[in-house]
N, C-alpha and C positions, 0 to 999 in steps of 0.2 A: 504495499500499498504506500501512497507518495505523501507527501507534504499537502495539506491542504495550503492555498493562497493566507498570505496574511491578509486580516479585514479588522475594519474598527471593533474596539472591544464595548460593545454595547448589547443590550438584553435580545434583539432581533436576530444580530449574528449567533449570539451564543446560542439561542434557541433552534437556528438551524446547524448547529456542531452535531458531532456523534453522539451517541450514547455507549459507543465501543469502548474499551481499553485502550490505552496510549499514554504518548506524551503531550504536552502542550507547551507553548512558548508564551510569553505574556513579554509587551516591549513598550519602551517609549519610543518617540519620534525617531531616534537614532542607533538603538542598540537592544539586545535582548535582556532583560530586567528580570526574570524569572523563568526556570525549566522545573516542570513538575511531571508526577505520573499519577495514573489515577484507572480504575476499573470502568469508570464512567466518565470520560471527559465532558460532556455536556454538564453534568451535576456539579463537578467538580469546579468547572469556569462559573457556573451561577454563584457558588459561594464565594468565589474568588470576586465575583461582580460585585457583590454586597459587603467586601470586607472592609474593615475599618482601617486596617494596617496603611499607613500614610504611602508605602511604597508601592505597595498593592494599588491603591487608589489612582495613582500617577500612570496607571497604563493605559493605554490609547489602543493597542492593537495586539491580536494574538493570532496564531497558528496552531495546528496538531498534527498529529501522526499516528495513525492508528498501528498497535501492535499486539500481540498477543502475551507479550513480556514488557509490561511497561516499567516495572522497575530497573531491568536489566538496561533498558533504554535511555530511562532517565540518567543511571550512572554513565553510562556511553556519552550523553550528550554533556553532562555537567564537566566530565574530564575532558573533553573535546575543547569545550569553551575555555576552561581554566587554561590547557595547554596554550590554547590560542591568545587569550587575554592577561594572563598571570592571575587570575582572580576569579572566582566565582560570579554568575549573575549578581548584581547591587541588592535584590531581593531575595536570593536565596541565603538562607543561614548557613554557615558551617557545618558542614555533617562531620 
């Protein structure tokens, strides 16, 4: 399965996202700010949409990737991001 296109982080687009498992990416105008995994991407994005976390509230866009192994894919994506940028995405807590 391929990655979705980046789209505005709003209720309408989240409602159209998949209910399948996978990883999701939240972003600011210029970079990925959070990488997460879920067994229900749409459900988790709805939770993130109503988050009180100021870092998550600054999200303007998102995309996702369906996978049967979301935790493994999340770890792969976080490792790749950290390798490229020398740090985790700004909204991810150190693991």
